[in-house]
mmCIF file as gemmi writes it, N, C-alpha and C atoms, coordinates in Angstrom:
data_model
loop_
_atom_site.group_PDB
_atom_site.id
_atom_site.type_symbol
_atom_site.label_atom_id
_atom_site.label_alt_id
_atom_site.label_comp_id
_atom_site.label_asym_id
_atom_site.label_entity_id
_atom_site.label_seq_id
_atom_site.pdbx_PDB_ins_code
_atom_site.Cartn_x
_atom_site.Cartn_y
_atom_site.Cartn_z
_atom_site.occupancy
_atom_site.B_iso_or_equiv
_atom_site.pdbx_formal_charge
_atom_site.auth_seq_id
_atom_site.auth_asym_id
_atom_site.pdbx_PDB_model_num
ATOM 1 N N . MET Axp A 1 ? 98.861 108.119 99.242 1 0 ? 1 A 1
ATOM 2 C CA . MET Axp A 1 ? 98.291 106.802 99.472 1 0 ? 1 A 1
ATOM 3 C C . MET Axp A 1 ? 97.837 106.243 98.162 1 0 ? 1 A 1
ATOM 4 N N . ILE Axp A 2 ? 97.97 104.954 97.973 1 0 ? 2 A 1
ATOM 5 C CA . ILE Axp A 2 ? 97.513 104.253 96.828 1 0 ? 2 A 1
ATOM 6 C C . ILE Axp A 2 ? 96.357 103.322 97.279 1 0 ? 2 A 1
ATOM 7 N N . LYS Axp A 3 ? 95.354 103.244 96.399 1 0 ? 3 A 1
ATOM 8 C CA . LYS Axp A 3 ? 94.236 102.359 96.723 1 0 ? 3 A 1
ATOM 9 C C . LYS Axp A 3 ? 94.425 101.071 95.964 1 0 ? 3 A 1
ATOM 10 N N . LEU Axp A 4 ? 94.332 99.929 96.701 1 0 ? 4 A 1
ATOM 11 C CA . LEU Axp A 4 ? 94.364 98.616 96.081 1 0 ? 4 A 1
ATOM 12 C C . LEU Axp A 4 ? 93.021 98.038 96.193 1 0 ? 4 A 1
ATOM 13 N N . VAL Axp A 5 ? 92.496 97.467 95.107 1 0 ? 5 A 1
ATOM 14 C CA . VAL Axp A 5 ? 91.209 96.788 95.124 1 0 ? 5 A 1
ATOM 15 C C . VAL Axp A 5 ? 91.524 95.306 94.808 1 0 ? 5 A 1
ATOM 16 N N . MET Axp A 6 ? 91.151 94.462 95.773 1 0 ? 6 A 1
ATOM 17 C CA . MET Axp A 6 ? 91.458 92.983 95.579 1 0 ? 6 A 1
ATOM 18 C C . MET Axp A 6 ? 90.155 92.284 95.314 1 0 ? 6 A 1
ATOM 19 N N . LEU Axp A 7 ? 90.107 91.733 94.099 1 0 ? 7 A 1
ATOM 20 C CA . LEU Axp A 7 ? 88.977 90.971 93.657 1 0 ? 7 A 1
ATOM 21 C C . LEU Axp A 7 ? 89.333 89.468 93.768 1 0 ? 7 A 1
ATOM 22 N N . THR Axp A 8 ? 88.451 88.554 93.623 1 0 ? 8 A 1
ATOM 23 C CA . THR Axp A 8 ? 88.651 87.136 93.792 1 0 ? 8 A 1
ATOM 24 C C . THR Axp A 8 ? 89.796 86.723 92.825 1 0 ? 8 A 1
ATOM 25 N N . PRO Axp A 9 ? 90.774 85.97 93.253 1 0 ? 9 A 1
ATOM 26 C CA . PRO Axp A 9 ? 90.915 85.268 94.492 1 0 ? 9 A 1
ATOM 27 C C . PRO Axp A 9 ? 91.742 86.051 95.565 1 0 ? 9 A 1
ATOM 28 N N . PHE Axp A 10 ? 92.226 87.261 95.139 1 0 ? 10 A 1
ATOM 29 C CA . PHE Axp A 10 ? 93.082 88.031 96.042 1 0 ? 10 A 1
ATOM 30 C C . PHE Axp A 10 ? 92.378 88.491 97.293 1 0 ? 10 A 1
ATOM 31 N N . GLU Axp A 11 ? 91.066 88.808 97.154 1 0 ? 11 A 1
ATOM 32 C CA . GLU Axp A 11 ? 90.323 89.275 98.347 1 0 ? 11 A 1
ATOM 33 C C . GLU Axp A 11 ? 90.267 88.15 99.361 1 0 ? 11 A 1
ATOM 34 N N . ASN Axp A 12 ? 90.111 86.915 98.948 1 0 ? 12 A 1
ATOM 35 C CA . ASN Axp A 12 ? 90.116 85.759 99.856 1 0 ? 12 A 1
ATOM 36 C C . ASN Axp A 12 ? 91.433 85.583 100.592 1 0 ? 12 A 1
ATOM 37 N N . ILE Axp A 13 ? 92.553 85.926 99.917 1 0 ? 13 A 1
ATOM 38 C CA . ILE Axp A 13 ? 93.842 85.799 100.531 1 0 ? 13 A 1
ATOM 39 C C . ILE Axp A 13 ? 94.149 86.846 101.519 1 0 ? 13 A 1
ATOM 40 N N . VAL Axp A 14 ? 93.812 88.151 101.141 1 0 ? 14 A 1
ATOM 41 C CA . VAL Axp A 14 ? 94.194 89.25 102.051 1 0 ? 14 A 1
ATOM 42 C C . VAL Axp A 14 ? 93.086 89.562 103.07 1 0 ? 14 A 1
ATOM 43 N N . GLY Axp A 15 ? 91.891 89.027 102.881 1 0 ? 15 A 1
ATOM 44 C CA . GLY Axp A 15 ? 90.837 89.161 103.868 1 0 ? 15 A 1
ATOM 45 C C . GLY Axp A 15 ? 89.967 90.424 103.764 1 0 ? 15 A 1
ATOM 46 N N . LYS Axp A 16 ? 90.264 91.218 102.682 1 0 ? 16 A 1
ATOM 47 C CA . LYS Axp A 16 ? 89.391 92.42 102.484 1 0 ? 16 A 1
ATOM 48 C C . LYS Axp A 16 ? 89.514 92.867 101.022 1 0 ? 16 A 1
ATOM 49 N N . LYS Axp A 17 ? 88.593 93.66 100.627 1 0 ? 17 A 1
ATOM 50 C CA . LYS Axp A 17 ? 88.536 94.067 99.23 1 0 ? 17 A 1
ATOM 51 C C . LYS Axp A 17 ? 89.38 95.344 98.964 1 0 ? 17 A 1
ATOM 52 N N . ASP Axp A 18 ? 89.266 96.297 99.85 1 0 ? 18 A 1
ATOM 53 C CA . ASP Axp A 18 ? 89.996 97.592 99.639 1 0 ? 18 A 1
ATOM 54 C C . ASP Axp A 18 ? 91.06 97.74 100.67 1 0 ? 18 A 1
ATOM 55 N N . ILE Axp A 19 ? 92.248 98.156 100.144 1 0 ? 19 A 1
ATOM 56 C CA . ILE Axp A 19 ? 93.44 98.378 100.983 1 0 ? 19 A 1
ATOM 57 C C . ILE Axp A 19 ? 93.993 99.752 100.584 1 0 ? 19 A 1
ATOM 58 N N . MET Axp A 20 ? 94.358 100.591 101.603 1 0 ? 20 A 1
ATOM 59 C CA . MET Axp A 20 ? 95.086 101.837 101.305 1 0 ? 20 A 1
ATOM 60 C C . MET Axp A 20 ? 96.534 101.568 101.784 1 0 ? 20 A 1
ATOM 61 N N . ILE Axp A 21 ? 97.466 101.929 100.889 1 0 ? 21 A 1
ATOM 62 C CA . ILE Axp A 21 ? 98.863 101.685 101.22 1 0 ? 21 A 1
ATOM 63 C C . ILE Axp A 21 ? 99.663 102.956 100.926 1 0 ? 21 A 1
ATOM 64 N N . GLU Axp A 22 ? 100.679 103.234 101.786 1 0 ? 22 A 1
ATOM 65 C CA . GLU Axp A 22 ? 101.518 104.379 101.552 1 0 ? 22 A 1
ATOM 66 C C . GLU Axp A 22 ? 102.653 103.947 100.674 1 0 ? 22 A 1
ATOM 67 N N . ASN Axp A 23 ? 103.073 104.859 99.774 1 0 ? 23 A 1
ATOM 68 C CA . ASN Axp A 23 ? 104.251 104.558 98.942 1 0 ? 23 A 1
ATOM 69 C C . ASN Axp A 23 ? 105.309 105.671 99.206 1 0 ? 23 A 1
ATOM 70 N N . LYS Axp A 24 ? 106.578 105.224 98.975 1 0 ? 24 A 1
ATOM 71 C CA . LYS Axp A 24 ? 107.698 106.134 99.05 1 0 ? 24 A 1
ATOM 72 C C . LYS Axp A 24 ? 108.041 106.57 97.695 1 0 ? 24 A 1
ATOM 73 N N . LYS Axp A 25 ? 108.576 107.791 97.611 1 0 ? 25 A 1
ATOM 74 C CA . LYS Axp A 25 ? 108.988 108.353 96.384 1 0 ? 25 A 1
ATOM 75 C C . LYS Axp A 25 ? 109.961 107.431 95.639 1 0 ? 25 A 1
ATOM 76 N N . GLY Axp A 26 ? 109.723 107.189 94.37 1 0 ? 26 A 1
ATOM 77 C CA . GLY Axp A 26 ? 110.616 106.387 93.584 1 0 ? 26 A 1
ATOM 78 C C . GLY Axp A 26 ? 110.256 104.89 93.584 1 0 ? 26 A 1
ATOM 79 N N . GLU Axp A 27 ? 109.291 104.505 94.361 1 0 ? 27 A 1
ATOM 80 C CA . GLU Axp A 27 ? 108.879 103.054 94.356 1 0 ? 27 A 1
ATOM 81 C C . GLU Axp A 27 ? 108.162 102.735 93.108 1 0 ? 27 A 1
ATOM 82 N N . THR Axp A 28 ? 108.325 101.43 92.724 1 0 ? 28 A 1
ATOM 83 C CA . THR Axp A 28 ? 107.682 100.897 91.509 1 0 ? 28 A 1
ATOM 84 C C . THR Axp A 28 ? 106.622 99.891 91.821 1 0 ? 28 A 1
ATOM 85 N N . PHE Axp A 29 ? 105.921 99.472 90.772 1 0 ? 29 A 1
ATOM 86 C CA . PHE Axp A 29 ? 104.95 98.438 90.94 1 0 ? 29 A 1
ATOM 87 C C . PHE Axp A 29 ? 105.56 97.157 91.466 1 0 ? 29 A 1
ATOM 88 N N . LYS Axp A 30 ? 106.826 96.867 91.026 1 0 ? 30 A 1
ATOM 89 C CA . LYS Axp A 30 ? 107.553 95.634 91.58 1 0 ? 30 A 1
ATOM 90 C C . LYS Axp A 30 ? 107.717 95.778 93.086 1 0 ? 30 A 1
ATOM 91 N N . ASP Axp A 31 ? 108.061 96.967 93.584 1 0 ? 31 A 1
ATOM 92 C CA . ASP Axp A 31 ? 108.172 97.202 95.022 1 0 ? 31 A 1
ATOM 93 C C . ASP Axp A 31 ? 106.863 96.925 95.73 1 0 ? 31 A 1
ATOM 94 N N . LEU Axp A 32 ? 105.749 97.332 95.128 1 0 ? 32 A 1
ATOM 95 C CA . LEU Axp A 32 ? 104.436 97.098 95.674 1 0 ? 32 A 1
ATOM 96 C C . LEU Axp A 32 ? 104.142 95.589 95.761 1 0 ? 32 A 1
ATOM 97 N N . VAL Axp A 33 ? 104.416 94.886 94.639 1 0 ? 33 A 1
ATOM 98 C CA . VAL Axp A 33 ? 104.135 93.465 94.704 1 0 ? 33 A 1
ATOM 99 C C . VAL Axp A 33 ? 105.011 92.733 95.745 1 0 ? 33 A 1
ATOM 100 N N . ASP Axp A 34 ? 106.288 93.12 95.836 1 0 ? 34 A 1
ATOM 101 C CA . ASP Axp A 34 ? 107.118 92.563 96.884 1 0 ? 34 A 1
ATOM 102 C C . ASP Axp A 34 ? 106.552 92.813 98.31 1 0 ? 34 A 1
ATOM 103 N N . LYS Axp A 35 ? 106.043 94.045 98.526 1 0 ? 35 A 1
ATOM 104 C CA . LYS Axp A 35 ? 105.438 94.377 99.837 1 0 ? 35 A 1
ATOM 105 C C . LYS Axp A 35 ? 104.25 93.455 100.075 1 0 ? 35 A 1
ATOM 106 N N . LEU Axp A 36 ? 103.442 93.238 99.116 1 0 ? 36 A 1
ATOM 107 C CA . LEU Axp A 36 ? 102.235 92.444 99.258 1 0 ? 36 A 1
ATOM 108 C C . LEU Axp A 36 ? 102.59 90.988 99.522 1 0 ? 36 A 1
ATOM 109 N N . ILE Axp A 37 ? 103.583 90.471 98.836 1 0 ? 37 A 1
ATOM 110 C CA . ILE Axp A 37 ? 104.092 89.109 99.043 1 0 ? 37 A 1
ATOM 111 C C . ILE Axp A 37 ? 104.653 88.989 100.391 1 0 ? 37 A 1
ATOM 112 N N . ASN Axp A 38 ? 105.478 89.923 100.905 1 0 ? 38 A 1
ATOM 113 C CA . ASN Axp A 38 ? 106.011 89.866 102.244 1 0 ? 38 A 1
ATOM 114 C C . ASN Axp A 38 ? 104.874 89.897 103.289 1 0 ? 38 A 1
ATOM 115 N N . LYS Axp A 39 ? 103.848 90.69 103.061 1 0 ? 39 A 1
ATOM 116 C CA . LYS Axp A 39 ? 102.762 90.812 104.044 1 0 ? 39 A 1
ATOM 117 C C . LYS Axp A 39 ? 101.847 89.588 104.05 1 0 ? 39 A 1
ATOM 118 N N . TYR Axp A 40 ? 101.478 89.11 102.826 1 0 ? 40 A 1
ATOM 119 C CA . TYR Axp A 40 ? 100.424 88.09 102.749 1 0 ? 40 A 1
ATOM 120 C C . TYR Axp A 40 ? 100.984 86.68 102.414 1 0 ? 40 A 1
ATOM 121 N N . GLY Axp A 41 ? 102.189 86.562 102.221 1 0 ? 41 A 1
ATOM 122 C CA . GLY Axp A 41 ? 102.867 85.261 102.142 1 0 ? 41 A 1
ATOM 123 C C . GLY Axp A 41 ? 102.853 84.48 100.839 1 0 ? 41 A 1
ATOM 124 N N . GLU Axp A 42 ? 103.206 83.189 100.99 1 0 ? 42 A 1
ATOM 125 C CA . GLU Axp A 42 ? 103.427 82.294 99.879 1 0 ? 42 A 1
ATOM 126 C C . GLU Axp A 42 ? 102.145 82.176 99.049 1 0 ? 42 A 1
ATOM 127 N N . LYS Axp A 43 ? 100.991 82.071 99.658 1 0 ? 43 A 1
ATOM 128 C CA . LYS Axp A 43 ? 99.726 81.916 98.907 1 0 ? 43 A 1
ATOM 129 C C . LYS Axp A 43 ? 99.505 83.07 97.931 1 0 ? 43 A 1
ATOM 130 N N . PHE Axp A 44 ? 99.788 84.333 98.404 1 0 ? 44 A 1
ATOM 131 C CA . PHE Axp A 44 ? 99.681 85.452 97.531 1 0 ? 44 A 1
ATOM 132 C C . PHE Axp A 44 ? 100.622 85.315 96.372 1 0 ? 44 A 1
ATOM 133 N N . LYS Axp A 45 ? 101.857 85.011 96.701 1 0 ? 45 A 1
ATOM 134 C CA . LYS Axp A 45 ? 102.948 84.889 95.715 1 0 ? 45 A 1
ATOM 135 C C . LYS Axp A 45 ? 102.544 83.845 94.644 1 0 ? 45 A 1
ATOM 136 N N . LYS Axp A 46 ? 102.097 82.681 95.082 1 0 ? 46 A 1
ATOM 137 C CA . LYS Axp A 46 ? 101.743 81.605 94.124 1 0 ? 46 A 1
ATOM 138 C C . LYS Axp A 46 ? 100.568 81.998 93.253 1 0 ? 46 A 1
ATOM 139 N N . THR Axp A 47 ? 99.685 82.843 93.821 1 0 ? 47 A 1
ATOM 140 C CA . THR Axp A 47 ? 98.525 83.335 93.046 1 0 ? 47 A 1
ATOM 141 C C . THR Axp A 47 ? 98.836 84.355 91.993 1 0 ? 47 A 1
ATOM 142 N N . ILE Axp A 48 ? 99.853 85.188 92.288 1 0 ? 48 A 1
ATOM 143 C CA . ILE Axp A 48 ? 100.131 86.311 91.365 1 0 ? 48 A 1
ATOM 144 C C . ILE Axp A 48 ? 101.331 86.038 90.468 1 0 ? 48 A 1
ATOM 145 N N . MET Axp A 49 ? 102.359 85.288 90.882 1 0 ? 49 A 1
ATOM 146 C CA . MET Axp A 49 ? 103.584 85.172 90.174 1 0 ? 49 A 1
ATOM 147 C C . MET Axp A 49 ? 103.719 83.791 89.471 1 0 ? 49 A 1
ATOM 148 N N . ASP Axp A 50 ? 104.353 83.799 88.262 1 0 ? 50 A 1
ATOM 149 C CA . ASP Axp A 50 ? 104.629 82.533 87.617 1 0 ? 50 A 1
ATOM 150 C C . ASP Axp A 50 ? 106.062 82.101 88.014 1 0 ? 50 A 1
ATOM 151 N N . GLU Axp A 51 ? 106.499 80.986 87.367 1 0 ? 51 A 1
ATOM 152 C CA . GLU Axp A 51 ? 107.836 80.421 87.714 1 0 ? 51 A 1
ATOM 153 C C . GLU Axp A 51 ? 108.958 81.309 87.251 1 0 ? 51 A 1
ATOM 154 N N . LYS Axp A 52 ? 108.705 82.287 86.438 1 0 ? 52 A 1
ATOM 155 C CA . LYS Axp A 52 ? 109.751 83.243 85.962 1 0 ? 52 A 1
ATOM 156 C C . LYS Axp A 52 ? 109.671 84.529 86.709 1 0 ? 52 A 1
ATOM 157 N N . ASN Axp A 53 ? 108.906 84.563 87.791 1 0 ? 53 A 1
ATOM 158 C CA . ASN Axp A 53 ? 108.692 85.782 88.626 1 0 ? 53 A 1
ATOM 159 C C . ASN Axp A 53 ? 108.172 86.934 87.859 1 0 ? 53 A 1
ATOM 160 N N . ARG Axp A 54 ? 107.152 86.623 86.997 1 0 ? 54 A 1
ATOM 161 C CA . ARG Axp A 54 ? 106.384 87.567 86.279 1 0 ? 54 A 1
ATOM 162 C C . ARG Axp A 54 ? 104.933 87.394 86.723 1 0 ? 54 A 1
ATOM 163 N N . ILE Axp A 55 ? 104.106 88.413 86.436 1 0 ? 55 A 1
ATOM 164 C CA . ILE Axp A 55 ? 102.709 88.284 86.743 1 0 ? 55 A 1
ATOM 165 C C . ILE Axp A 55 ? 102.107 87.158 85.834 1 0 ? 55 A 1
ATOM 166 N N . LYS Axp A 56 ? 101.398 86.232 86.459 1 0 ? 56 A 1
ATOM 167 C CA . LYS Axp A 56 ? 100.796 85.163 85.713 1 0 ? 56 A 1
ATOM 168 C C . LYS Axp A 56 ? 99.885 85.672 84.645 1 0 ? 56 A 1
ATOM 169 N N . ASP Axp A 57 ? 99.741 84.859 83.533 1 0 ? 57 A 1
ATOM 170 C CA . ASP Axp A 57 ? 98.83 85.169 82.446 1 0 ? 57 A 1
ATOM 171 C C . ASP Axp A 57 ? 97.402 85.162 82.954 1 0 ? 57 A 1
ATOM 172 N N . SER Axp A 58 ? 97.159 84.368 84.048 1 0 ? 58 A 1
ATOM 173 C CA . SER Axp A 58 ? 95.759 84.251 84.536 1 0 ? 58 A 1
ATOM 174 C C . SER Axp A 58 ? 95.415 85.371 85.499 1 0 ? 58 A 1
ATOM 175 N N . THR Axp A 59 ? 96.315 86.32 85.718 1 0 ? 59 A 1
ATOM 176 C CA . THR Axp A 59 ? 96.091 87.425 86.609 1 0 ? 59 A 1
ATOM 177 C C . THR Axp A 59 ? 96.152 88.79 85.75 1 0 ? 59 A 1
ATOM 178 N N . MET Axp A 60 ? 95.299 89.687 86.239 1 0 ? 60 A 1
ATOM 179 C CA . MET Axp A 60 ? 95.306 91.015 85.586 1 0 ? 60 A 1
ATOM 180 C C . MET Axp A 60 ? 95.418 92.084 86.67 1 0 ? 60 A 1
ATOM 181 N N . VAL Axp A 61 ? 96.282 93.012 86.397 1 0 ? 61 A 1
ATOM 182 C CA . VAL Axp A 61 ? 96.401 94.12 87.365 1 0 ? 61 A 1
ATOM 183 C C . VAL Axp A 61 ? 96.151 95.402 86.535 1 0 ? 61 A 1
ATOM 184 N N . LEU Axp A 62 ? 95.178 96.192 86.973 1 0 ? 62 A 1
ATOM 185 C CA . LEU Axp A 62 ? 94.851 97.43 86.289 1 0 ? 62 A 1
ATOM 186 C C . LEU Axp A 62 ? 95.324 98.574 87.111 1 0 ? 62 A 1
ATOM 187 N N . LYS Axp A 63 ? 96.017 99.496 86.483 1 0 ? 63 A 1
ATOM 188 C CA . LYS Axp A 63 ? 96.494 100.748 87.109 1 0 ? 63 A 1
ATOM 189 C C . LYS Axp A 63 ? 95.626 101.857 86.521 1 0 ? 63 A 1
ATOM 190 N N . ASN Axp A 64 ? 94.733 102.441 87.37 1 0 ? 64 A 1
ATOM 191 C CA . ASN Axp A 64 ? 93.804 103.445 86.906 1 0 ? 64 A 1
ATOM 192 C C . ASN Axp A 64 ? 93.048 102.995 85.699 1 0 ? 64 A 1
ATOM 193 N N . GLY Axp A 65 ? 92.685 101.752 85.685 1 0 ? 65 A 1
ATOM 194 C CA . GLY Axp A 65 ? 91.826 101.181 84.579 1 0 ? 65 A 1
ATOM 195 C C . GLY Axp A 65 ? 92.589 100.673 83.38 1 0 ? 65 A 1
ATOM 196 N N . VAL Axp A 66 ? 93.894 100.726 83.425 1 0 ? 66 A 1
ATOM 197 C CA . VAL Axp A 66 ? 94.751 100.202 82.305 1 0 ? 66 A 1
ATOM 198 C C . VAL Axp A 66 ? 95.431 99.04 82.726 1 0 ? 66 A 1
ATOM 199 N N . ASN Axp A 67 ? 95.39 97.959 81.899 1 0 ? 67 A 1
ATOM 200 C CA . ASN Axp A 67 ? 96.097 96.653 82.246 1 0 ? 67 A 1
ATOM 201 C C . ASN Axp A 67 ? 97.61 96.913 82.068 1 0 ? 67 A 1
ATOM 202 N N . ILE Axp A 68 ? 98.258 96.823 83.219 1 0 ? 68 A 1
ATOM 203 C CA . ILE Axp A 68 ? 99.767 96.959 83.169 1 0 ? 68 A 1
ATOM 204 C C . ILE Axp A 68 ? 100.389 95.614 83.278 1 0 ? 68 A 1
ATOM 205 N N . SER Axp A 69 ? 99.71 94.603 83.722 1 0 ? 69 A 1
ATOM 206 C CA . SER Axp A 69 ? 100.347 93.286 83.926 1 0 ? 69 A 1
ATOM 207 C C . SER Axp A 69 ? 100.6 92.545 82.582 1 0 ? 69 A 1
ATOM 208 N N . ALA Axp A 70 ? 100.026 92.989 81.507 1 0 ? 70 A 1
ATOM 209 C CA . ALA Axp A 70 ? 100.179 92.396 80.199 1 0 ? 70 A 1
ATOM 210 C C . ALA Axp A 70 ? 101.485 92.931 79.523 1 0 ? 70 A 1
ATOM 211 N N . LYS Axp A 71 ? 102.142 93.931 80.063 1 0 ? 71 A 1
ATOM 212 C CA . LYS Axp A 71 ? 103.347 94.43 79.538 1 0 ? 71 A 1
ATOM 213 C C . LYS Axp A 71 ? 104.472 93.369 79.595 1 0 ? 71 A 1
ATOM 214 N N . GLU Axp A 72 ? 105.42 93.516 78.787 1 0 ? 72 A 1
ATOM 215 C CA . GLU Axp A 72 ? 106.528 92.538 78.697 1 0 ? 72 A 1
ATOM 216 C C . GLU Axp A 72 ? 107.206 92.404 80.06 1 0 ? 72 A 1
ATOM 217 N N . ASP Axp A 73 ? 107.411 93.502 80.795 1 0 ? 73 A 1
ATOM 218 C CA . ASP Axp A 73 ? 108.033 93.411 82.141 1 0 ? 73 A 1
ATOM 219 C C . ASP Axp A 73 ? 107.003 93.301 83.259 1 0 ? 73 A 1
ATOM 220 N N . SER Axp A 74 ? 105.803 92.875 82.938 1 0 ? 74 A 1
ATOM 221 C CA . SER Axp A 74 ? 104.698 92.731 83.904 1 0 ? 74 A 1
ATOM 222 C C . SER Axp A 74 ? 104.348 94.033 84.567 1 0 ? 74 A 1
ATOM 223 N N . GLY Axp A 75 ? 104.753 95.142 83.953 1 0 ? 75 A 1
ATOM 224 C CA . GLY Axp A 75 ? 104.486 96.503 84.523 1 0 ? 75 A 1
ATOM 225 C C . GLY Axp A 75 ? 105.361 96.836 85.79 1 0 ? 75 A 1
ATOM 226 N N . PHE Axp A 76 ? 106.366 95.956 86.008 1 0 ? 76 A 1
ATOM 227 C CA . PHE Axp A 76 ? 107.155 96.157 87.232 1 0 ? 76 A 1
ATOM 228 C C . PHE Axp A 76 ? 107.858 97.473 87.356 1 0 ? 76 A 1
ATOM 229 N N . LYS Axp A 77 ? 108.199 98.105 86.218 1 0 ? 77 A 1
ATOM 230 C CA . LYS Axp A 77 ? 108.927 99.388 86.17 1 0 ? 77 A 1
ATOM 231 C C . LYS Axp A 77 ? 108.007 100.617 86.368 1 0 ? 77 A 1
ATOM 232 N N . GLU Axp A 78 ? 106.706 100.417 86.404 1 0 ? 78 A 1
ATOM 233 C CA . GLU Axp A 78 ? 105.771 101.489 86.544 1 0 ? 78 A 1
ATOM 234 C C . GLU Axp A 78 ? 105.984 102.174 87.889 1 0 ? 78 A 1
ATOM 235 N N . LYS Axp A 79 ? 106.107 103.501 87.843 1 0 ? 79 A 1
ATOM 236 C CA . LYS Axp A 79 ? 106.278 104.229 89.092 1 0 ? 79 A 1
ATOM 237 C C . LYS Axp A 79 ? 104.974 104.4 89.842 1 0 ? 79 A 1
ATOM 238 N N . LEU Axp A 80 ? 105.064 104.284 91.134 1 0 ? 80 A 1
ATOM 239 C CA . LEU Axp A 80 ? 103.825 104.494 91.965 1 0 ? 80 A 1
ATOM 240 C C . LEU Axp A 80 ? 103.644 105.998 92.254 1 0 ? 80 A 1
ATOM 241 N N . ASN Axp A 81 ? 102.43 106.442 92.196 1 0 ? 81 A 1
ATOM 242 C CA . ASN Axp A 81 ? 102.116 107.837 92.527 1 0 ? 81 A 1
ATOM 243 C C . ASN Axp A 81 ? 100.902 107.857 93.377 1 0 ? 81 A 1
ATOM 244 N N . ASP Axp A 82 ? 100.816 108.85 94.355 1 0 ? 82 A 1
ATOM 245 C CA . ASP Axp A 82 ? 99.694 108.992 95.217 1 0 ? 82 A 1
ATOM 246 C C . ASP Axp A 82 ? 98.427 109.112 94.373 1 0 ? 82 A 1
ATOM 247 N N . GLU Axp A 83 ? 97.296 108.665 94.941 1 0 ? 83 A 1
ATOM 248 C CA . GLU Axp A 83 ? 95.965 108.819 94.408 1 0 ? 83 A 1
ATOM 249 C C . GLU Axp A 83 ? 95.688 107.806 93.258 1 0 ? 83 A 1
ATOM 250 N N . GLU Axp A 84 ? 96.621 106.878 93.005 1 0 ? 84 A 1
ATOM 251 C CA . GLU Axp A 84 ? 96.402 105.88 91.99 1 0 ? 84 A 1
ATOM 252 C C . GLU Axp A 84 ? 95.599 104.723 92.562 1 0 ? 84 A 1
ATOM 253 N N . GLU Axp A 85 ? 94.959 103.955 91.63 1 0 ? 85 A 1
ATOM 254 C CA . GLU Axp A 85 ? 94.224 102.757 92.109 1 0 ? 85 A 1
ATOM 255 C C . GLU Axp A 85 ? 94.732 101.614 91.292 1 0 ? 85 A 1
ATOM 256 N N . TYR Axp A 86 ? 94.977 100.5 92.008 1 0 ? 86 A 1
ATOM 257 C CA . TYR Axp A 86 ? 95.398 99.259 91.381 1 0 ? 86 A 1
ATOM 258 C C . TYR Axp A 86 ? 94.371 98.183 91.69 1 0 ? 86 A 1
ATOM 259 N N . VAL Axp A 87 ? 93.917 97.5 90.66 1 0 ? 87 A 1
ATOM 260 C CA . VAL Axp A 87 ? 92.899 96.428 90.853 1 0 ? 87 A 1
ATOM 261 C C . VAL Axp A 87 ? 93.569 95.14 90.454 1 0 ? 87 A 1
ATOM 262 N N . PHE Axp A 88 ? 93.526 94.185 91.418 1 0 ? 88 A 1
ATOM 263 C CA . PHE Axp A 88 ? 94.09 92.86 91.224 1 0 ? 88 A 1
ATOM 264 C C . PHE Axp A 88 ? 92.954 91.907 91.035 1 0 ? 88 A 1
ATOM 265 N N . CYS Axp A 89 ? 93.021 91.114 89.903 1 0 ? 89 A 1
ATOM 266 C CA . CYS Axp A 89 ? 91.884 90.159 89.692 1 0 ? 89 A 1
ATOM 267 C C . CYS Axp A 89 ? 92.382 89.02 88.829 1 0 ? 89 A 1
ATOM 268 N N . SER Axp A 90 ? 91.555 88.017 88.762 1 0 ? 90 A 1
ATOM 269 C CA . SER Axp A 90 ? 91.782 86.82 87.911 1 0 ? 90 A 1
ATOM 270 C C . SER Axp A 90 ? 91.183 87.114 86.522 1 0 ? 90 A 1
ATOM 271 N N . VAL Axp A 91 ? 91.859 86.586 85.529 1 0 ? 91 A 1
ATOM 272 C CA . VAL Axp A 91 ? 91.337 86.695 84.182 1 0 ? 91 A 1
ATOM 273 C C . VAL Axp A 91 ? 90.347 85.511 83.958 1 0 ? 91 A 1
ATOM 274 N N . ILE Axp A 92 ? 89.198 85.812 83.532 1 0 ? 92 A 1
ATOM 275 C CA . ILE Axp A 92 ? 88.193 84.774 83.267 1 0 ? 92 A 1
ATOM 276 C C . ILE Axp A 92 ? 87.924 84.738 81.818 1 0 ? 92 A 1
ATOM 277 N N . SER Axp A 93 ? 88.005 83.554 81.254 1 0 ? 93 A 1
ATOM 278 C CA . SER Axp A 93 ? 87.692 83.399 79.799 1 0 ? 93 A 1
ATOM 279 C C . SER Axp A 93 ? 86.811 82.163 79.627 1 0 ? 93 A 1
ATOM 280 N N . GLY Axp A 94 ? 86.19 82.121 78.514 1 0 ? 94 A 1
ATOM 281 C CA . GLY Axp A 94 ? 85.278 81.036 78.265 1 0 ? 94 A 1
ATOM 282 C C . GLY Axp A 94 ? 85.03 80.91 76.802 1 0 ? 94 A 1
ATOM 283 N N . GLY Axp A 95 ? 84.212 80.005 76.483 1 0 ? 95 A 1
ATOM 284 C CA . GLY Axp A 95 ? 83.954 79.834 75.034 1 0 ? 95 A 1
ATOM 285 C C . GLY Axp A 95 ? 82.518 79.545 74.765 1 0 ? 95 A 1
């Protein structure tokens, strides 16, 4: 099982903060994102994906505390493993 932590705005879309999800051997982060889009719909997709089908610059996804969404491939090739934690959140900046 993989633990997903949904912070604002994702928590508002999915309706809860913590989600446990099963993964199949060989699945990638891209497979996980596709599952979430299929389950939570267009609003989730518009919040996480840009027009090039990459993770938006305004979104950060942490895998066990490490930002994988900033990678060139949006971290999509990352393999999923049991006991991992993924945190989905908005990037906040200011001046």
